[in-house]
NUKOLVO-718302 format. One record per residue (C-alpha): x, y, z; residue in one letter. Coordinates in Angstrom, 3 decimals, always signed. Layout:
BEGIN
        x        y        z r
        X        Y        Z a
...
//
This chain:
BEGIN
        x        y        z r
  +17.458  -14.549  +16.206 m
  +15.951  -13.718  +19.594 k
  +12.557  -13.352  +21.150 w
  +11.547   -9.921  +22.381 a
   +9.285   -9.874  +25.385 g
   +8.912  -12.229  +28.352 s
  +10.837  -15.075  +26.681 e
  +14.112  -14.534  +24.875 k
  +15.875  -17.323  +23.081 e
  +18.636  -17.565  +20.499 s
  +17.155  -19.157  +17.398 m
  +19.820  -18.709  +14.693 r
  +23.112  -16.916  +14.245 t
  +21.186  -13.844  +13.152 m
  +20.556  -11.516  +16.111 d
  +17.148  -10.027  +15.306 t
  +14.520   -9.475  +18.041 p
  +11.164  -11.057  +17.279 i
   +8.098   -9.612  +18.989 t
   +5.378  -12.208  +19.549 i
   +1.763  -11.174  +20.062 t
   -0.877  -13.778  +20.874 r
   -4.371  -13.049  +19.548 k
   -7.725  -14.708  +18.965 k
   -6.810  -15.788  +15.437 i
   -6.604  -19.114  +13.627 k
   -3.416  -18.591  +11.624 n
   +0.043  -17.248  +12.302 m
   +1.289  -14.068  +10.600 y
   +4.843  -12.814  +10.193 l
   +5.678   -9.233   +9.241 r
   +8.893   -7.313   +8.651 v
   +8.080   -3.639   +9.211 h
   +9.604   -0.728   +7.258 p
  +11.739   +0.199  +10.284 d
  +13.204   -3.328  +10.466 g
  +11.068   -4.573  +13.341 a
   +9.952   -8.203  +13.016 v
   +6.654   -9.268  +14.555 t
   +4.636  -12.458  +14.720 v
   +0.927  -12.668  +15.486 s
   +0.052  -16.138  +16.746 a
   -3.045  -17.963  +18.013 p
   -3.312  -17.818  +21.795 k
   -3.046  -21.586  +22.345 r
   -0.225  -22.256  +19.899 l
   +2.882  -23.686  +21.560 s
   +6.156  -21.801  +21.792 d
   +7.822  -24.653  +19.905 k
   +5.453  -24.268  +16.965 a
   +6.107  -20.530  +16.832 i
   +9.888  -21.059  +16.927 r
   +9.694  -23.612  +14.122 e
   +7.571  -21.259  +12.043 f
   +9.997  -18.348  +12.494 v
  +13.012  -20.575  +11.782 n
  +11.403  -21.743   +8.551 s
  +11.108  -18.096   +7.455 k
  +14.598  -17.015   +8.602 a
  +16.049  -16.715   +5.094 d
  +13.076  -14.639   +3.973 w
  +13.404  -12.360   +7.021 i
  +17.098  -11.805   +6.305 e
  +16.305  -10.952   +2.688 a
  +13.676   -8.401   +3.712 q
  +15.981   -6.777   +6.261 l
  +18.688   -6.537   +3.624 k
  +16.277   -4.777   +1.255 k
  +15.375   -2.278   +3.986 i
  +19.045   -1.458   +4.577 e
  +19.617   -1.047   +0.831 e
  +16.656   +1.339   +0.563 r
  +17.964   +3.379   +3.470 k
  +21.333   +3.664   +1.717 g
  +19.712   +4.720   -1.547 e
  +17.616   +7.322   +0.248 g
  +20.678   +8.784   +1.988 q
  +22.597   +9.004   -1.300 q
  +19.673  +10.779   -2.951 a
  +19.283  +13.164   -0.024 g
  +15.724  +11.982   +0.599 i
  +14.352  +12.212   +4.106 k
  +11.848   +9.426   +4.619 q
  +11.270   +7.938   +8.073 p
  +10.404   +4.254   +8.312 a
   +6.987   +5.107   +9.703 e
   +5.387   +8.328   +8.494 s
   +4.997  +11.070  +11.068 t
   +3.596  +13.534   +8.478 y
   +6.130  +16.247   +9.203 l
   +7.716  +18.647   +6.743 s
  +10.472  +17.029   +4.714 g
   +8.924  +13.588   +4.347 e
   +8.524  +12.149   +0.857 i
   +5.038  +11.111   -0.219 h
   +4.086   +9.946   -3.695 y
   +1.560  +11.631   -5.948 y
   +0.695   +9.998   -9.277 w
   +4.027   +8.208   -9.276 g
   +6.174  +11.248   -8.421 c
   +8.056  +11.640   -5.123 p
   +6.950  +14.894   -3.488 c
   +8.285  +16.626   -0.401 k
   +5.613  +17.237   +2.218 l
   +5.352  +20.809   +3.510 m
   +3.270  +21.189   +6.669 v
   +2.005  +24.549   +7.869 e
   -0.097  +24.776  +11.023 e
   -3.221  +26.892  +10.861 t
   -6.124  +27.953  +13.054 t
   -8.276  +28.186   +9.944 g
   -9.484  +25.593   +7.470 k
   -7.368  +22.489   +6.923 s
   -6.332  +21.705   +3.354 s
   -3.904  +19.744   +1.189 v
   -2.771  +20.698   -2.302 e
   -0.155  +19.733   -4.847 f
   +2.314  +22.480   -5.768 l
   +3.451  +21.549   -9.261 e
   +6.118  +24.258   -9.534 n
   +7.767  +22.987   -6.349 q
   +6.980  +19.283   -6.832 q
   +5.646  +19.239   -3.295 s
   +2.485  +18.623   -1.289 i
   +1.407  +21.516   +0.927 l
   -0.649  +20.617   +3.994 m
   -2.397  +23.191   +6.175 h
   -3.021  +21.270   +9.392 a
   -4.616  +22.322  +12.687 p
   -2.262  +23.642  +15.346 v
   -0.884  +20.761  +17.454 n
   -2.557  +18.246  +15.127 s
   -1.818  +14.563  +15.701 t
   -0.219  +12.093  +13.298 i
   -3.638  +10.525  +12.739 e
   -5.196  +13.874  +11.866 q
   -2.483  +14.635   +9.319 r
   -2.678  +11.133   +7.906 k
   -6.426  +11.582   +7.466 h
   -5.917  +14.913   +5.684 l
   -3.492  +13.345   +3.201 l
   -5.739  +10.351   +2.608 e
   -8.706  +12.612   +1.893 e
   -6.531  +14.517   -0.565 f
   -5.768  +11.270   -2.391 y
   -9.451  +10.332   -2.302 r
  -10.456  +13.640   -3.909 r
   -7.832  +13.234   -6.613 e
   -9.130   +9.786   -7.501 l
  -12.761  +10.876   -7.491 k
  -11.865  +13.637   -9.930 a
  -10.486  +11.253  -12.577 v
  -12.195   +7.887  -12.064 v
  -15.600   +8.835  -13.592 p
  -13.993   +9.764  -16.922 h
  -11.794   +6.655  -16.965 l
  -14.673   +4.410  -15.973 m
  -16.793   +5.812  -18.794 e
  -13.940   +5.366  -21.268 k
  -13.216   +1.746  -20.398 y
  -16.853   +0.692  -20.006 v
  -17.156   +1.345  -23.748 v
  -14.031   -0.708  -24.472 i
  -14.809   -3.619  -22.133 v
  -18.530   -3.677  -22.786 g
  -19.467   -4.073  -19.137 k
  -20.576   -1.458  -16.624 s
  -20.543   -1.650  -12.814 p
  -23.616   -0.807  -10.809 e
  -21.401   +1.264   -8.547 e
  -17.767   +1.901   -7.698 w
  -16.097   +3.110   -4.521 h
  -12.665   +4.039   -3.184 i
  -11.333   +2.214   -0.146 r
   -8.081   +2.349   +1.795 n
   -6.956   -1.191   +0.988 m
   -3.522   -2.354   +2.121 k
   -3.195   -5.635   +0.220 t
   -5.172   -5.119   -3.003 k
   -5.292   -2.528   -5.761 w
   -8.904   -3.290   -6.573 g
  -11.714   -5.786   -6.115 t
  -14.882   -6.672   -7.981 c
  -18.057   -8.145   -6.540 n
  -19.282   -9.880   -9.684 v
  -22.720  -10.698   -8.315 r
  -23.504   -7.124   -7.257 d
  -21.401   -5.576  -10.048 k
  -19.611   -3.439   -7.464 r
  -16.010   -2.304   -7.915 i
  -13.659   -1.068   -5.182 w
  -10.466   +0.832   -5.999 l
   -7.521   +1.278   -3.644 s
   -6.882   +4.743   -2.249 l
   -3.173   +4.092   -2.800 n
   -3.614   +4.213   -6.566 l
   -3.322   +8.011   -6.295 a
   +0.317   +7.415   -5.328 k
   +1.081   +5.354   -8.425 k
   +1.697   +6.319  -12.037 h
   -1.639   +7.268  -13.718 p
   -1.399   +4.262  -16.066 d
   -1.765   +2.005  -13.027 c
   -5.253   +3.337  -12.351 l
   -6.232   +2.610  -15.966 d
   -4.951   -0.945  -15.617 y
   -6.818   -1.641  -12.383 v
  -10.096   -0.245  -13.740 i
   -9.853   -2.407  -16.874 v
   -8.857   -5.396  -14.740 h
  -11.897   -5.100  -12.487 e
  -14.290   -4.405  -15.375 l
  -12.996   -7.514  -17.132 t
  -13.985   -9.552  -14.093 h
  -17.587   -8.758  -15.008 l
  -16.956  -11.003  -18.022 h
  -14.699  -13.576  -16.359 v
  -14.758  -13.784  -12.526 p
  -11.417  -15.602  -12.208 n
   -7.893  -15.201  -13.565 h
   -8.124  -17.937  -16.178 s
   -6.608  -17.834  -19.663 k
   -9.917  -16.451  -20.884 a
   -9.547  -13.500  -18.501 f
   -6.038  -12.582  -19.659 w
   -7.030  -13.072  -23.288 a
   -9.659  -10.370  -22.813 r
   -7.094   -8.141  -21.097 m
   -4.901   -8.479  -24.189 d
   -7.767   -7.066  -26.207 v
   -8.993   -4.365  -23.819 y
   -5.604   -3.177  -22.500 y
   -2.703   -4.700  -24.493 p
   +0.017   -3.040  -22.392 q
   -1.264   -4.598  -19.151 w
   +1.906   -6.639  -18.542 r
   +4.182   -3.613  -18.516 e
   +1.809   -1.547  -16.409 v
   +1.276   -4.359  -13.917 r
   +5.052   -4.465  -13.359 k
   +5.002   -0.711  -12.827 l
   +2.123   -1.040  -10.377 l
   +3.820   -3.701   -8.271 n
   +7.299   -2.130   -8.360 n
//
């Protein structure tokens, strides 16, 4: 394993470049990116020795993640799926819609931008501005997912409020990268992840019931899961589906 940047040093037999970025943070963070890049964010004053020891302690985990990435690439090639490690939002990419892999079709336009699902072609059609950037196309797709969620959440919320017996003061959709949902028990405010529009529809049901149940029990104690057994008995199977 080697450093990438001003200092390069062999750390293990594995020859993987590690990019170190020093920031004004308290803790150290390690990430293996979808394209196989490995990065570490470290506090500015942390010693090089401490960083090396931290990376060495995670070497087996890094190797396992890199192996998974290579396996996924192989599976994608066998299936004929074109999916870059980092989305560039070009025609041919695969993006998920309610649990189904859909090919993205991008058409540039000087008119109004839009995104729609073409059921007969199992694809997502995007009309994007001429010479639009990756960020602009990403925003268009995210707004499409947001609209899809807003169209179904009110009905589901109403349905499960009756079952759970608790109602939020308000709910919102947020582009969360590490959570599927959150509940502010004090303010009775629920946030749902934008990425739920990419998962099987049952996953949205599960997350809504999960967050509503927190209005009864704020933690994940036995009492919480006992209520989940009553409100949404299939939660175990759906949670596996959600996190797959």
